[in-house]
C-alpha positions, 0 to 999 in steps of 0.5 A: 506155877507150883503153888496156887492152891491151899495145901491139904495139911497145915500145922493147924487149921485156919480158924473160921467163925463169925463171933470174933478172932484173936491171933497173937504171939502167945496163947495166953494173950490170945485166950485173954483177948477172946475172953474179953470178946466173950464178955461183950468187949469189942476188938479194941478192948480185947487187943488192949487186954491181950497187950497188957498180958503180953507185957507180963508173959513175954517179958523178954519180948516187950514190957510196960516201958516199951512201945506199940504202934497200932493200925485201927479200922472201925466197923463200917468205915473205910478209914484206917488210923494209926495209934502211934505209940512210939515214944520220943527221945528225951529233951537232952538227947542230942548228937552233942551229948553222945559225942561228948561221951565219946560214943559213935553209936547209941548203946544197945542197952541201959539208960542212955538208949531210953525213949519215953515209954509209949506203950501204956499211953497208947493202950490207954488211948486205944481204950479211950477212943475206940474201946468200951471197957474200963481200964481195971477190967482190961488190966485184970488178966495181966495183974493176975499173971504178974501176981500169981505167975505164968509159965516160963517159956524156954526162950525166957529161961535162955534169955535170963541165962544169957544175961545172968552175970550182967544181972549179978555184977551190974543190974541187981534190981533185975537180978531181984526180979528175974533170978528168983531165989538167986537162980535162973527160973526153970522152964515150965516153972511159974514166974511172978512179978509182984512189983509190976502187979503192984504198979498195975493194981495202983493204976487200976485203983486210981482209974476205979476211984475216978468213977467214969470210964473215961475219967478213970483212963485219964487219971491212970495215964496222969499217974503214969506220965505225970505222977509216981511212975514218972518220978520213979523212972527219973530217979532211977535213971540218974544212977549210972549203970553198965551198958553195951559201951562197956562203961556205966552211964546215967540216963537223961530221961526225965519226968518232964519228958514223960509229961509232954507225951501224948499218943498221936492218932495219925493217917497211915501210909497206903498203897493200892494193889489191885482190889486191896489198899494196904495201910502202914505207919508213915515213914517215922517207922519202917512200915512204908518199905512193905509198900515200896516192895509191893510197888516194885513187885507190881512189875513182875509176873509173880503168878508164873512162879510159886512159894518156893520158886527160886525166881520168886525168892530172888526177885523178892530179895532184890526188891527188899534191898532197894526198898530198905536202901531208901529206908536208910537214906530217907526215912525218919521222924521228919516232915520232908520224907518224900514218901509220895514219890517213894511210893509212886509207880514212876519211881517204882518203874525206875528202881525196878530196872535195877533188879537183874538176874544176879544178886547185887552187892551194893546198897543202892538208895534212889534219888526221889525228887532229885534228892541225893541220898546221904547214908549214916556212916554205919550205913556203908559198913560191913560186918556180921549180920543178925545182931538185932532182933533175933528170929525164933530160937536162933543164936544166943540172946547176947551177940558177939560184941556183948550186946543183948538182943530183944524181940517183939510181940504181935496181936491181931483182933477182929470182932463180930461188928467188923472192928479190926486192929493190928498191933506190934508191942515191943521194947522194955525187954528184961535183957536190955534195961535194968528193972526200976525196982519200985515199978517192976519193969525196965525202960525201952532201948529204942533210941539205939535206932537213931544215928548220932551223926547230925543232919540225917532224917534219923539223927537223934534229936530232942522230942524225935521218934526213932525210926522204929522197925515195929510195923503192923499191917492192915488191908482193905479189900474193895473198900472194907477192912479185910486183913490185919497181920504182922510179926516180930522180927526187927528189920525182917518184919516187912520182909516176912509180912510181904511174903505172907501177903504174896502167899495169900493174895497171889498164890491163894493160900489160906491164912494158916497155910500162908503163915506156915509156908517156908520163908526167907529174908535179906541181911544186905542192909544195915541192921536197925539195932546196935551195932548196926552191922550189914552183910552184903548179899546176905540171905537167910532161908528156911531149909524147906524152900528146898535144896534146888532153890538154895543152890540156884540162889547161891549160883545167882550170887546170894550169900545164903545161910540155911536155917532150920525149916521152922525158924523165921517169923512169928506171924499172926493174922485175922480177916473178915469177909463181906458176909461176916465170916471171920478167919484167923491163923497164927505161927507154929514156930517157937511153940508160943503163938496161937489163934483163938476164935469162934 
């Protein structure tokens, strides 16, 4: 065993205190969340304020037109709830629609890929059901950054540069926002979004005029989903605009689609692992693949390995392949996902027997309850990997086929009372959907995750949620909320989170050390993003895992791509011990994420 203790040096200290902790993918969001806690707000108020701020300061990673699933645990309760902020497909979105348009994939950008924006209603639902502050108070920091400006990150400038010509040639409303003065904003300059500030000021004003806190939240939600915001969205998507298909298309999202949406509160999928209970979204998202991997790994003696041990890396990669193969065959927003069987120890025992000493080349879904797996046509195709949500600072924001790539944000909060939340905002990326000019933001493109092939769990259908990759995590320990964690990264989210979990709970690393540790992921299975490519036996590893481990992985048949040692993942995490001690850590990769607390 090579790594059972916390290293003496980490990139940052693990924060320790007893008042409150916030970890996120941007230091401004963490500071905003901490400011809310200091003003007497609870963890849910802080998360909402941080979430709205992320929409402004990380516009290449999320926006108001996107989505945000959350896991929530309230003080003194062993129950975890899912705030399921993933909007569904429009009423007109059918396999026949795309067939009639000659499309065998939902485009990765533009109007056709839009689902109902779930984010605003989800944050409002969180605030209404679990928070204590008013919507104007929670929106104020985001409005300030949109109005006065925020610093342009290198990744923002690179992203805008990559799609500059698209904006100039086809998306003039985006050019007006993201090319101020007609040029790409310089790194470190201050970027504003006055139209978004106007939109949120209008919503805050409507909420304030309602008087009562709850009535104010309801009034603002009504304006977004049944009023002026919904009307502006419907009018804008009627104009055909260019997308990754190479042909301009109008959208089919309507104000009526928005009016039907209300964020559900759901029970999570859970798995007991020793003294822990790990909670994820249900199988309308990919969250249960983390649980399936944990069930598979329960049969291996990982304590005899270590964080960079080739046996650990190999076993984790092979288990990921099996879990994600089941995702491809069985997950979706349908009522008959055989999740109980997929998470059962008997099924894990059966599947674990497939893990050998060499890397498997095949995509091998199981047969839970005797079901025959059916894969989407792209599910058996091979191609270049990595065309979905990127890692940190790896590759361009435009892939080889012209598709733009977005990513995701994350925020975790725990307060002195014991309230805890893990949230993963995404979608509405500046590079994937043109700006609605009167609103200052574009729509999400999560419908690209659907299959247009009929009859599959994840086939596109009216009112159905796409099988999202967004995957926050929350764990109980000895029946009490203990740990909230997550990361951006698309298909990689539940691989990097798994490794963080193992580093912390098996090898004893503290939160920051577990985040800092070298990581890896498989690209063996189809990407959830346009154009849905796969790379059989593909594995991407940070060079810090060591030359010996890399050589051994290649000897075992893995097609290894080595990347910079500080590249993969943007994890953050917060925890609470029974004595009220709070802890937090955040990712140094990409020079954006920070934790704050005291």
